[in-house]
C-alpha positions in Angstrom: 15.2 -48.4 -6.3 12.7 -46.3 -4.5 15.4 -44.0 -3.3 16.5 -43.2 -6.9 12.9 -42.5 -8.0 12.3 -40.3 -4.9 15.5 -38.3 -5.7 14.4 -38.0 -9.4 11.0 -36.7 -8.4 12.5 -34.2 -6.0 14.9 -32.9 -8.6 12.1 -32.4 -11.1 10.6 -29.3 -9.4 14.1 -27.8 -9.1 14.6 -28.3 -12.8 11.3 -26.6 -13.6 12.2 -23.8 -11.2 15.6 -23.4 -13.0 13.8 -23.4 -16.4 11.4 -20.7 -15.3 14.2 -18.6 -14.0 16.2 -18.9 -17.2 13.0 -18.0 -19.2 12.4 -14.9 -17.0 16.0 -13.9 -17.4 15.8 -14.2 -21.2 12.6 -12.1 -21.3 14.2 -9.5 -19.1 17.3 -9.3 -21.2 15.2 -9.0 -24.4 13.1 -6.3 -22.9 16.1 -4.4 -21.7 17.8 -4.7 -25.1 14.7 -3.5 -26.9 14.4 -0.6 -24.5 18.0 0.4 -24.9 17.7 0.3 -28.7 14.6 2.4 -28.6 16.2 4.9 -26.2 19.3 5.1 -28.3 17.3 5.7 -31.4 15.3 8.4 -29.7 18.4 10.0 -28.3 20.1 10.0 -31.8 16.9 11.5 -33.3 16.8 14.3 -30.7 20.5 15.1 -31.2 19.9 15.3 -34.9 17.0 17.6 -34.3 19.1 19.9 -32.1 21.8 20.1 -34.7 19.3 20.7 -37.4 20.4 17.7 -39.5 17.1 15.9 -39.6 13.4 16.5 -40.2 11.0 16.2 -37.2 10.0 12.7 -36.3 6.6 11.6 -37.5 4.7 8.9 -35.7 4.4 5.9 -37.8 1.0 4.4 -38.7 2.0 1.1 -37.0 2.1 2.7 -33.6 -1.3 4.2 -34.2 -2.7 0.9 -35.3 -1.2 -0.8 -32.3 -2.8 1.8 -30.1 -6.2 1.1 -31.6 -5.8 -2.7 -31.4 -6.0 -2.8 -27.6 -7.5 -5.9 -26.3 -8.8 -7.2 -23.0 -6.9 -6.0 -20.0 -5.4 -3.0 -21.7 -6.4 0.6 -21.3 -6.1 3.6 -23.6 -3.6 6.2 -22.5 -5.6 9.2 -21.5 -4.4 12.1 -19.4 -6.4 12.7 -16.3 -8.7 15.7 -16.9 -8.7 18.2 -14.0 -10.7 21.3 -14.0 -10.4 24.4 -11.8 -13.2 23.0 -9.6 -15.1 19.8 -9.2 -17.9 20.8 -11.6 -15.4 21.3 -14.4 -13.7 18.1 -13.6 -17.0 16.2 -13.8 -17.8 17.8 -17.1 -14.3 16.8 -18.5 -14.8 13.2 -17.3 -18.2 13.1 -19.0 -16.5 14.2 -22.2 -13.9 11.4 -21.9 -16.8 8.9 -21.4 -18.6 10.3 -24.4 -15.5 10.0 -26.6 -15.0 6.4 -25.4 -18.4 5.4 -26.6 -18.1 7.5 -29.8 -16.3 4.9 -31.8 -18.7 2.8 -33.9 -17.8 -0.6 -32.5 -16.4 0.1 -29.0 -13.5 -2.1 -28.0 -12.9 -3.6 -24.6 -10.5 -0.8 -23.9 -13.2 1.8 -24.8 -15.6 0.1 -22.3 -12.9 0.1 -19.6 -12.1 3.7 -20.2 -15.8 4.6 -20.1 -16.3 2.7 -16.8 -13.2 4.3 -15.4 -14.5 7.7 -16.3 -17.9 6.8 -14.8 -16.2 5.8 -11.5 -14.3 9.1 -11.5 -17.5 11.1 -12.2 -19.2 9.3 -9.3 -16.2 9.9 -7.0 -16.1 13.6 -7.9 -19.9 14.0 -7.4 -19.6 12.4 -4.0 -16.8 14.7 -3.1 -18.9 17.7 -4.3 -21.9 16.5 -2.3 -19.8 16.0 0.8 -18.3 19.5 0.3 -21.8 21.0 0.0 -23.1 19.1 3.0 -20.1 20.4 5.1 -20.8 23.9 3.9 -24.5 23.7 4.9 -23.6 22.3 8.3 -21.0 25.0 8.8 -23.6 27.7 7.8 -26.2 26.1 10.2 -23.7 26.1 13.0 -22.8 29.7 12.3 -26.5 30.7 12.5 -27.0 28.7 15.7 -24.0 30.3 17.2 -25.3 33.8 16.3 -28.7 33.0 17.9 -27.0 31.6 21.0 -25.0 34.8 21.3 -28.2 36.9 21.4 -30.1 34.4 23.6 -27.2 33.7 26.0 -27.8 36.7 28.4 -31.5 35.7 28.6 -30.7 32.1 29.3 -28.1 33.0 31.9 -30.6 35.2 33.7 -33.1 32.3 33.7 -30.5 30.0 35.1 -29.5 32.4 37.8 -33.1 33.0 38.8 -33.8 29.3 39.0 -30.7 28.7 41.1 -31.6 31.6 43.4 -35.1 30.2 43.9 -33.6 26.7 44.8 -31.2 28.5 47.2 -34.1 30.3 48.9 -36.0 27.0 49.3 -33.0 25.4 50.9 -32.3 28.4 53.1 -35.9 28.4 54.3 -35.7 24.7 55.1 -32.6 25.3 57.1 -34.3 28.0 59.1 -37.1 25.6 59.9 -34.5 23.1 61.0 -35.4 20.9 58.1 -38.8 20.2 59.4 -41.6 20.2 57.1 -44.7 22.2 57.8 -47.5 19.9 58.6 -51.1 20.9 57.8 -53.1 22.1 60.7 -56.1 20.1 61.4 -59.1 21.7 62.9 -61.2 19.3 64.8 -64.5 20.5 65.9 -66.7 18.6 68.2 
């Protein structure tokens, strides 16, 4: 009896696994079918436009309403603003953040867009600060290099004179057979 119950309990996870696989396969098939239908419709509309048989496609109000009804975990589709330099990029991200907060009751997607824009602003400001810091360090190094170039002959002369004086002291010690001069003591009685 226990063997039958043990087998039944072991088969249960397999059945659940199969059910989940079937459900995932159904969802994938439905999404693929929906995508193919939409792609075929778009393709037919474009062919009709090229042949001049149809009027330009206007976006329906439903898609615009769906776009505005974004809930939690969804983001508005906004192109990434890039300027010619970092300052322009920061200004463009500030405009995106301002537009996100401009709606009277901001949605979750608006808050997410604004926080994303704030993060990008911070990142660009840090990048700009690092660039400016590297530029000042490079300028300082250039000025130090230029002062070293003018001071180098003077420093080299000082080093040679110091080395020559040390050599003279060593040469004098060798001539004295490395004996140190002892002070003369005058003893008077």
